[in-house]
C-alpha positions, 0 to 999 in steps of 0.5 A: 050785494054788500056783505051782511055783518054777523052780529057779535054776541053781547051782554048788557046789564041794568043796575037797579037801586031803590030811591026816595021816589021809586027805583032808579037805573044806572045809565052811562053817556057814551063818548061823543067821539064814539063810532057807536051811538056816540052821545047816547045814554046806555046801560053798562055792557059790551061784547062777550069776550073769549075769556068770559067762557070756559073752565077758568071763568066758570070756576070764579062764579057762584050761580047757574051752571053753563047748562042752566044759563044756556037753557034760560037764554035758549041756546045750546051752550055758552050761555054762562059767558053772557052772565059773566060778561055782564058783570065784567062790563059793569065793573069796567064801565061803571066800577061796580063789582057784584061779588061774594066770597067762597062761602057765598056771602055777598061782599060789598068791597066798600071800605076805603082800602078796598075802593082804592085797590079796586080802582087801581085794578079797574084802570089796569083791566081797562088798559089791558095790563090785567085780566079781569079774571086774574083780578078776581083770583087775586082778590079771592072773590067770586062773581055773584050771578044769583041775582042777575036776571035775563030781561030781553034779547035785541039784535042790531038791524042790518045796515049799521057798520057794527052789529050786536046780538045782545042779551039784556039783564037786570041786577041789584047794584051793590049798596056799598059802592059808588058808580063812576063812568070810565072817562073813556068810552063813557063820559057821564053817569047818572041814576035815573028813574025810567019814567024820568029818562023817558020823559027827558028823551021825549023832550030831546034832552036825553038821547037813547037808542030804541032797545034802551027806550023799549027796556025802560018802557017795560020796567017803568011801572014797577015800584021797587028794584026787587019787583023788576027782578021778580018780573024778569025772573018769571018771564017765560018767553023772551023773543029775539027782536031784530028791527028793520031799517026801511026807506019811506020816501025820503025818510028812514023808519025802524020797524019792529016784528009784527008791525006793518011792512016788517016782512016786506 
């Protein structure tokens, strides 16, 4: 029997902003050569790193404690690392930094000098010559987790060569910054209304995987970015969703919990 891979803890964030025709979400297109969902449009995110947890990381945030974050995620401990990983990945993959100063005042770091300096920091963080938390300490900034809200929990089904146990979050994008893909793992970036992304996907013009589609479907009917955050903030039960891959004759189907055949 083949060994069943244990899913790696991961965190993904849906950055939101209000647009002229309704709120928009930032999506990135993965490199076509990627060994994981190459060519698909995704939200910024990735694995939770060791450096995302522990006292050094916790001292550089404003927002929930580890106990509070863990309770929200329904785990015994280590919940804060998912929140930190979200905003670290948002900076690494999209260049957006959600931060505040020591007094808790939001800092947009949008002036030309700061933009140039942080762009250099981002290159060094992405080539592993600078630690993300070291950069935060050098800039005397704190990650602002106060408007990072937990939305969904998806686990990659058994079968693919890489599996993730992913918590999805939503947050407001910092208004004074411009999102840009990293030209490595991702090759394009776009702000899009969820309804437009779903329509493009149905036409075969916008490739997305199932968790991405389902998260967009959940929030597409809201009018503003803030209303999406409010929705996530007041969710009581967030189920763990692990699809199953099943053979149906010569075809492959993906089943969700509760669908006929899922327990078979």
